[in-house]
N, C-alpha and C positions, 0 to 999 in steps of 0.2 A: 451505887453498881456507875460503873463506868459507860459508856456510848460501846456499843458493840459495834458502830460502823466508823471508819476515820471519817477523817474530816471531810476529806475530795465526799466520800461518798453522802455524807450529811449532807454536803452541801448541794449537789445532784438531785435529792431527794424534795430538799425543801425549796428548789428549783422550779419544780413542775408542783408544786401545791397552787391552783389555780385559783384567783379573786372572785371569776363571774363563771355563769355558769358550773356550778359544782351541782355533785348529784342530790345534796339539801334541795338546793334554789330551784334543781330541774323537775321534783318532787312536788314540792310548793307549786309551781306555777302550772304543773299538768291536773292539778287539782282543784287549783281557782279556772281552769282553762276547763275543765269535766263542769265548773258546778256554774257554767254559761256567763263568767267574768273574761271581758277584754281587758287586756294592760299593757302599759308602755314599760319596758325596762334600763335601769339605769338613768334614769331622766337627771342630765348633766345642770342645767338649772334648777337644783332643788338640791338643798343640802345635804352631803352624805353621798349624793348619787344613789338612791332607795333601790332597791333591788325589783321590786314589783309595787306600779304603781296602777292605780286605778284613776281616774283622772277626774271622769264623770260623777264617782262618787268621792272625790276628795278624799281616798284613803292609802296609805299605804302599808307594806310588807315587805318588813326586812328579816332575809334568812341568814341569822349568824352560829357561826363556827363553836362551837363550845371553848376548846383549849383556847383559840386566837381573842375571845371574846369575854374568857374570863365567867361562863356560867357558874351555877354554883352545882350541875353533876359532875359524878365522878370523871370524865372528860374534861371540865371545867379547872376541875383540880388538880390537874395532873402537874407537877414543879418539875422541868425537864433537869438533867442529873449535869449538862453539861453547858456553863454558861447563861447562870443561870439569872447572874444580875440582869444580861440584856434581855431575856424572856422577859423578868417580872417586867423592866421596864420599859419594854413594848407593850405587852398586853394589858399594861394600866395606861397605856396610852391612846390605845385601840377601845376601853371601857372609856375614858374620857371624852375625848370625840365622838363616840356614838351619844354619850348623855346633850353634849352643845349640841349634834345635829337633831336631837327629838324634840331641846328644845327649840332649835329653831323651826323645824317645819310646825312643831302645835302652833306657835306664834303667830305661824304662814294659816293658820286654818286647815290644817290635815289633823289624820285619825292614823296613830302611827302605832302595827302592830308586831313585832318584834316574834321570829319563831325561830326556835333552837335547833342547831342540828340533832340531840339527841331525840325532839320532837317530833322526827321526821322516820323515826324507826317504827311509830306507830301508828300507816298511814289513814286508820277508820278513825281515829280520835283526832289526829291532827285535819280533818276534815268535816268532821263537827264544826270546829272550831274555828276555823278560815270558814265556814257558814253565818259561821254567830258575829262573826267581825263585819262578814259583808252583807247583812242583813242589817 
């Protein structure tokens, strides 16, 4: 199926996609704060500038978008109809960068949890998972 938007419209839409302070990230931050934890955001001195950093506990929470980081859910398995080769290469490079950053963080002694965008749809279940990780 061809794209229903013109290239200019698609470009405009893609330019509006944020990489920080996204809705899934805000949901995770809200839950972590409600659980009584304080954190730092996007620490520049750590590999990959993790989304949520709990320095005192040496724990990190990364929030990944299912499409851009190729999650195994239905949202991550979407194959774009236009410019498919570009998107495949882009998404694969994101996954490889995530692996590199995770290895580097673990070598430095950090415990890392990845939260997927689709998991933020069930806040109660996510809160339980976050609480288990943070204790």
